[in-house]
VOTORVEX-533759 format. One record per atom (N, C-alpha, C): residue in one letter; x, y, z. Coordinates in steps of 0.1 Angstrom, whole numbers, plus 5000, padded with zeros to 4 digits. Atoms other than C-alpha are relative to their C-alpha. Example, Ala and Ser with C-alpha at 12.3 -4.5 7.8 and 13.67 -1.06 7.14 Angstrom:
A500949885000 A512349555078 A500950125000 S499149895000 S513749895071 S499250115008 
% end
This chain:
M500549985013 M261124341941 M500049884992 K500050125008 K259924051920 K500849984989 T499250025010 T262223911895 T499349954987 I500650045014 I260823901859 I500849974989 T499150045010 T262423751831 T499950134991 Y500049905014 Y263323991799 Y498849974993 L501050015009 L260823831779 L498750025006 T501049954995 T258123881802 T499650155000 V500149855001 V258824231805 V499750054986 L500349955014 L258924271767 L498849964993 F501450035006 F255724081759 F499150095008 T500949914994 T253924281785 T499950154994 M500049885006 M255124601770 M499450004987 I500850005013 I254024491736 I498550015003 A501449994997 A250624421750 A499550145004 L500349864996 L250524771766 L499950094988 T500049895013 T251424971733 T499449934990 G500750025011 G249724741711 G500749974989 C499150015011 C252724691688 C500049824999 G499750155000 G252824341673 G498749915004 S501350084995 S249224241686 S499050014989 R501150005010 R246024151669 R499350145002 G500949914999 G243424411663 G499250005014 S500650014986 S241424521695 S498949935000 E501150075001 E238424351682 E500349845002 D499550145000 D240224011678 D500349975013 S499550044984 S241724041712 S498949995010 S500949994989 S238724121731 S499149884997 A500850095004 A236823841712 A500649885008 L499450124991 L239523591731 L499249965013 L500350004987 L237923671762 L498550005001 E501650005001 E234123671751 E499649885005 R500550124993 R231823421766 R499849894989 E500050115010 E231423241733 E501249924998 N498650075003 N235123151733 N500349935015 L499750044988 L235023031770 L499549865002 I500250154997 I235022661782 I500050005016 A500050034986 A233722571816 A500649875003 W499350114999 W236022351832 W500149985015 C499950044985 C236122151866 C498550045007 I501449954994 I232222191872 I499049885003 V501050124998 V231021821875 V500249955016 P499850044988 P232721671906 P500050105013 F499949904990 F233222011924 F498650075004 D501749934998 D229322111924 D499449975012 A500750094987 A228022081958 A498549994999 N501350025003 N224622121943 N499749884992 K499950135008 K225421791924 K498749994989 R501049975011 R223421911892 R500049874992 T500350105010 T221921661867 T500850064986 P499749935012 P223221681832 P499050114994 E500649905005 E220221871824 E500150145006 E499749884991 E220622111852 E501250084997 R498649925003 R224322171843 R499750074986 A500349925014 A223322251806 A499250125000 L500749894999 L220822481817 L500550125004 M499149904995 M223122661839 M501150074990 L499149925011 L225722711811 L499350084991 R500849915010 R223122841787 R499650135007 D500349884991 D222023081815 D501150105000 L498949914999 L225423211818 L500750034986 G499349975011 G226223221782 G501149934995 I498950075004 I228622971779 I499649884993 T500450115009 T228522721751 T501049904998 H499150085002 H231622521756 H500249935013 F500050074989 F232222261781 F501249895001 A499250105000 A235122041792 A499649915014 Y500550094990 Y234121721811 Y500949935008 D499550064992 D235621621842 D499149935009 Y500950104995 Y234321331864 Y500849945011 R499850124992 R234721071891 R499149894997 E500450115005 E233920741886 E498349965002 E501550014997 E230220771901 E499450074988 H500649925010 H229621011871 H500049924985 I499650075014 I230920771841 I498449954997 P501450065007 P227220581840 P499050084995 S500949885008 S225620931830 S500650064988 F499349935010 F228221021807 F499350014986 A500749995012 A226320911776 A498850094999 H501149905001 H223421091786 H500450155001 E499549885001 E225421401793 E500250054988 I499849955016 I226721401757 I498650044992 Q501249985008 Q223121371746 Q499450155003 V500749894995 V221821661767 V500950124996 L499149885006 L224921881756 L499550034986 R500349995014 R224021801719 R498550074999 E501349935002 E220221901724 E500150135006 S500049854995 S221222211743 S501050114993 G498849935010 G223922331716 G501450055008 I498849964992 I226822311739 I501149904996 G499050105007 G230022171725 G500949955010 L499250074991 L231921911744 L501350014996 S498749965007 S235422051738 S501049935004 A498850104996 A237421811759 A499449915012 V500250094991 V237321511782 V501249975010 W499150024993 W239521471812 W500349844999 F499750135002 F241721151808 F501449995008 W499050024991 W244021071837 W500449864998 I499650125004 I246120771827 I500649945013 E499750074988 E246820561860 E500049864999 P500150145002 P247620201849 P499649925012 G500250084993 G246219941870 G500449864996 G499450115003 G247819611871 G500649994987 D499250035012 D249119481838 D499650084988 T500649945011 T246819711817 T500550144999 L499649865001 L247820051803 L499150095004 L500949914995 L244520201807 L499249945010 N500950044988 N242320151838 N498649994997 P501250025005 P238720081837 P499350154999 A500649855002 A237620451840 A500350044987 N499649965013 N239620531810 N499549914988 R500750105011 R238220221790 R498650054999 A501449975002 A234620321798 A500050144996 I500049885007 I235220681787 I500150004987 L499650025013 L236720571755 L498749934992 K501150075005 K233620331750 K498850094999 V501249915001 V231120601756 V500250094988 L499749895014 L232820831730 L499849944987 E500450065012 E232820561706 E498549974996 E501250035004 E229320451710 E499050114997 T500949885004 T227920801709 T500650094988 G499549955012 G230020891679 G500650145003 T499649874997 T231721191697 T501650034996 N498849975002 N234521361684 N500550125010 T499949904991 T236321571711 T501749995003 T498650014997 T239921621726 T500149935015 L499850054987 L241221401756 L501250085006 W498849914994 W243121631781 W500849895009 V499250134994 V245721361792 V501050045010 S498649954992 S247921381821 S500349845009 F499550114991 F249621111845 F500350035015 P499449974986 P250521081883 P501450005000 G498449994999 G254021161892 G500749865000 Q499350124999 Q254720801900 Q500249924988 F499950055014 F254220711864 F501550004994 F498649985007 F257620841856 F501149995012 E498950004989 E259320781892 E501449924996 G498750085000 G262920671891 G500550004986 L499550035013 L263420721854 L500850134995 T499349885007 T265920951835 T498950084991 D500949925008 D264421241815 D499949924988 D500150065014 D265121061783 D499049874999 R501050114998 R263320751796 R498550045003 C501349944999 C260320961808 C499650044986 V500649965014 V260021101772 V499649864993 E500450145008 E260120741757 E499049935005 K501050094994 K257720601782 K498550094998 A501449925002 A255120911776 A499849994985 V500350015014 V255720871739 V499449884996 G500750145002 G254920491739 G498550005004 T501450004996 T251820541759 T499250084992 L500849915009 L250420841739 L499849934986 R500150065012 R251120661706 R499049895001 H500950105001 H249220371718 H498650075001 L501349944999 L246220611728 L499550064986 L500249925012 L246720801695 L499349914990 T500650115008 T245820481675 T498550005003 W501550004996 W242320491693 W499450174995 T500649885003 T241820881689 T500050044985 D500249985016 D242720891650 D498949934996 A501150095007 A240320591645 A498750065003 H501349944993 H237520791663 H499850144999 G500149865002 G238121141650 G500150105015 C499849914986 C239421271686 C501450044999 T498649974998 T242721421695 T500450015014 I499650014987 I244921451723 I500750125004 A499149894994 A246321751745 A500549975013 L499450034988 L248721721771 L499750105011 Y500449924991 Y247621851803 Y501050015014 N499249974990 N249922011830 N499649985013 H500550034987 H249021861863 H500950015010 G498950014991 G252321901879 G501149894999 D498950105002 D255421691885 D500850004987 W499350005014 W257721571856 W499150054986 F500750005011 F255021561831 F499350154997 G500649865001 G253621921840 G500850114995 E498849875004 E256822111827 E499750014985 P500249995014 P256122251794 P501049954991 G498950055008 G259522181782 G499849864996 N500250165001 N259021791787 N498849974992 Q501050025008 Q255621821771 Q500450034984 I499849945015 I257022001738 I501149874997 R499350125005 R259721711737 R499249874997 I500850115002 I257121451740 I499250034984 I500849985011 I255021621713 I500850004985 E499049995008 E257921671691 E500349864996 A499650145002 A258921311694 A498849924993 I501350085007 I255221171684 I500050054985 G500049995013 G255321381655 G498650014994 S501349995006 S251521411650 S499250145003 P501049885000 P249221721643 P498949995010 H501250024994 H246721561664 H500450005015 V499849974988 V248521611697 V500650155004 S499949854995 S248621961715 S500350005015 M499750004985 M249022101749 M498750105004 V500949924993 V246422261773 V500750065011 Y499149944988 Y248222511799 Y499050055010 N500949954989 N246522561831 N500750095010 F499249904989 F247522871853 F499949925013 H500350064985 H246322681885 H501149895002 H499350094998 H248822431880 H501650054998 G498849935005 G251722691870 G500450105009 H499349894991 H252422901901 H501450025001 H498549984998 H255822821903 H500850034985 Q499549965013 Q256222911865 Q499650144996 V500649875002 V254823261869 V501150094994 E498849905004 E258223441867 E500349964987 R499750045011 R258923251836 R499149994989 F500750025006 F255923271820 F500050054985 G500049945012 G256623491792 G500949914990 E498950085009 E259523291779 E499149844997 L500650155002 L257422961784 L498950004990 F501049965008 F254523101767 F500449984984 Q499450005014 Q256423151735 Q500249884996 A499650145005 A257922801734 A498649925000 M501450095004 M254222651739 M499150054990 L500949955009 L252522881715 L499849924988 P500550085011 P252722651685 P499349885003 Y500850144998 Y251222361703 Y498950025009 L500949974993 L248822521725 L498649994992 S501450035004 S245022421719 S499050075010 A500849934992 A243622571750 A500950045013 I499449954988 I244522771781 I498950025011 N500850004991 N242822751814 N500350095012 I499549884991 I243023071836 I499349995013 N500349994986 N242923151873 N500550115006 G499649894994 G243623411897 G501549965004 M498650054997 M247623391904 M500650105009 K499149934992 K249923481930 K501249885001 V498850104999 V253523311931 V499949915010 E499850094990 E252923191965 E498849915005 G501350065000 G249423061959 G498850075008 P500350145001 P246822931971 P499949954983 K500050065015 K246322711938 K498750054997 I501249935007 I242622841933 I499850115003 I500349864996 I242123201933 I499150054989 T500849935011 T239223391917 T500650094991 L499649865009 L240123591885 L499850135005 G499949864995 G240923931893 G500450025014 E499649974988 E241923861929 E501549965003 G498650005000 G245423771922 G500750104996 D499249885003 D248323991915 D500949974989 R499250035013 R249823821883 R499349964989 E500750065012 E247023691860 E499850124991 L500349885010 L246624051844 L501350004991 E499049995007 E250124061833 E500349864988 M499950115008 M250023691820 M498950024990 L501049985012 L246823761799 L500350094992 R499449925012 R248524061784 R500949924991 I499350075009 I250923821771 I499549934993 I500750075009 I248623601757 I499150094991 M500649905009 M246623891742 M500750064991 A499249935011 A249624021724 A500549904991 S499650115009 S250223681707 S498849994989 D501050065011 D248623501679 D499349895006 Y500850114997 Y246923261700 Y498450054999 E501449995005 E243423211689 E498949875006 G500850144995 G242122891708 G499150055013 P501049994989 P239522871738 P500950035012 I499349984988 I240023001773 I499149925010 G500950104990 G238822781802 G499950105013 I500349944987 I237322931833 I499749895012 L499850094990 L237422731867 L498850005008 G501050034993 G234622591887 G500749935014 H499250094990 H237422421911 H500150055013 T500149984984 T236322491946 T499349885007 D500750114992 D235022241974 D498850085006 G501249964992 G231722281988 G499050124996 E500749885004 E230022571967 E499349964990 D500950005012 D227422601944 D500750044987 I498949965011 I229422581909 I499550134992 R500449895008 R227222841893 R500450135008 V499449884993 V228323101920 V501350014998 V498649995004 V231823001915 V500250064984 L499649945014 L231723051877 L499450164999 E500549855000 E229623391882 E501150095004 R498949924993 R232523501906 R501350034990 N498750015010 N235323411879 N499450084988 L500549935014 L233123571851 L500050155001 K500149864995 K232823891870 K501450075002 G498549954999 G236523901878 G500750004988 L499549985014 L237223841841 L499550124994 E500449865004 E235224141833 E500850125004 K499249924993 K237224311858 K501450014993 L498650035007 L240624201841 L499950074987 K500149955014 K239224291806 K500050155000 G499849854998 G238924651818 G501250075001 S498649964998 S242424661825 S501049974991 L498950045011 L244224501796 L500050124990 
% end
């Protein structure tokens, strides 16, 4: 029998009974398409859609929010992507921002190119920020916090000046632990720094999710969901795992009102097919909540 924390059981029971939760109308709205963000749909698309084709696909699926991930080959078309999104009525909810310093500079060329496009297009959005594990290699916990805080404060001077915000993205390693991210946010002390929690980077945290979620809740600005099994694999279609339902019940029983991201994070597939599969799985889960 799986070991589940007391808090996980408690919040799951609350969700099942409806005690202390939002009204059913508010709860269901959390998972409606107008509240969904499409995530990981640019570099993972086997069809290599253009910005126009991507926007049309999202409109066809009823998704009006998009978080932009990229590889260097996509950066030259990023400004055009923003223009197409605006013309299509699709909000750019976030932009992936992987800080991996090169040489003596804090921000690498891709980082600087992304910031330049956001500045030139007057785009206000959230940077989903994460770091590679080696960024903190060999440091004590306190020094890790200090290094992260110093780096993020530097970035915050830019985001504050350009109407953008920062959300810490759990991509694994030391920085992917919610407790460490909370320490960083509290040390920075800015209302413009939040967290985005990704189910697919938290398989090892499933047993503690109820406890972790309550700690994260005051800081959460987005949650990206995924099918979940403790033993993995990393990417599972919604509704095909054995733990995402209880995790969603915990979320639905809370006061969380932010967006929910769905993934297109697979290799070698038409990304529309992947999104449709996850949307179908989400409907299945909603029927069991």
